[in-house]
C-alpha positions in Angstrom: -114.1 -140.0 -25.2 -115.9 -139.1 -21.9 -116.6 -135.7 -20.7 -117.1 -135.7 -16.8 -117.8 -132.6 -15.2 -118.9 -132.7 -11.5 -119.1 -130.4 -8.7 -115.3 -131.0 -7.9 -113.8 -131.8 -11.0 -114.0 -131.8 -14.9 -112.2 -134.4 -16.9 -112.0 -135.4 -20.6 -110.8 -138.9 -21.0 -110.0 -141.4 -23.5 -111.8 -144.5 -22.4 -111.1 -147.9 -23.4 -112.7 -149.8 -20.5 -114.0 -149.2 -17.0 -110.3 -149.5 -15.6 -108.2 -148.5 -18.8 -108.7 -144.8 -19.4 -106.1 -141.9 -20.0 -106.9 -138.4 -18.8 -106.5 -136.0 -21.7 -107.8 -132.8 -19.5 -108.8 -131.8 -16.2 -109.9 -128.4 -14.5 -106.8 -126.4 -13.4 -108.1 -124.4 -10.8 -111.3 -123.7 -9.6 -113.9 -126.6 -9.7 -117.1 -126.0 -11.5 -119.3 -126.5 -8.5 -117.1 -124.1 -6.5 -117.9 -121.6 -9.4 -121.7 -122.3 -9.1 -121.6 -122.0 -5.4 -119.7 -118.6 -5.4 -121.8 -117.3 -7.8 -125.1 -118.6 -6.1 -123.7 -117.1 -2.8 -122.9 -113.8 -4.3 -126.2 -113.5 -5.8 -127.9 -114.2 -2.4 -130.1 -117.1 -4.2 -130.5 -119.2 -0.9 -132.1 -116.3 0.8 -135.0 -115.8 -1.6 -137.1 -118.7 0.1 -136.2 -120.8 3.4 -136.5 -124.2 1.1 -133.5 -122.8 -1.0 -131.2 -122.8 1.9 -130.5 -126.5 1.5 -130.0 -126.5 -2.5 -126.4 -126.3 -4.0 -125.3 -123.3 -5.6 -125.6 -125.2 -9.3 -129.0 -126.4 -8.3 -130.1 -122.9 -7.6 -128.8 -121.2 -10.5 -130.5 -123.6 -12.7 -133.7 -123.3 -10.7 -133.5 -119.6 -11.4 -132.3 -120.0 -14.8 -135.6 -122.1 -15.8 -137.6 -119.8 -14.4 -136.5 -116.5 -15.5 -133.7 -117.2 -17.7 -132.5 -115.8 -20.9 -129.5 -117.8 -22.2 -128.2 -114.6 -24.3 -128.6 -112.0 -21.7 -125.2 -112.0 -20.5 -122.1 -113.0 -22.6 -119.0 -114.5 -21.1 -115.5 -115.3 -22.7 -115.0 -118.8 -23.3 -112.7 -120.9 -21.3 -109.3 -120.9 -21.1 -107.8 -121.0 -24.7 -104.2 -120.0 -24.2 -102.8 -123.7 -24.5 -103.2 -126.1 -26.9 -104.1 -129.0 -24.5 -107.4 -130.2 -23.2 -107.6 -128.5 -19.7 -110.2 -126.2 -18.3 -110.1 -123.1 -16.2 -113.0 -121.7 -14.6 -111.6 -119.4 -12.4 -112.0 -116.7 -15.3 -115.5 -117.5 -15.6 -116.2 -117.1 -12.0 -114.3 -113.7 -11.8 -116.3 -112.4 -15.0 -119.5 -113.5 -13.4 -118.9 -111.9 -10.2 -117.7 -108.6 -12.0 -120.9 -108.6 -13.8 -123.1 -109.0 -10.8 -121.1 -105.8 -9.2 -121.6 -103.8 -12.1 -125.3 -104.5 -12.2 -125.7 -103.7 -8.5 -123.7 -100.2 -9.3 -125.9 -99.6 -12.0 -128.8 -100.0 -10.0 -127.9 -98.7 -6.7 -130.3 -96.3 -5.2 -129.3 -93.9 -2.5 -131.6 -93.2 0.3 -131.2 -90.8 3.1 
């Protein structure tokens, strides 16, 4: 059994050898790396320091999480569970993260004249 998650895809496979494997599940929509990139872009993490501009979204989120993170601060729904298969859907996670960011921004909005 192999779980492969990279920036571009996610796979669960049954592996017998290097060239003999069966794909049991894969990402159906947004790739994991795409989700990290869009959330990091929405948070404007690359703008914090000039040297952050060369990092990927996943690397930026990991960097900030290690420094300031509370793994229990925000609860998200689990990945797609509507079907009895091994496929992944990351688009809901991305939408939830963006909505949470927008709610926090609205709650902390300060109107200046």
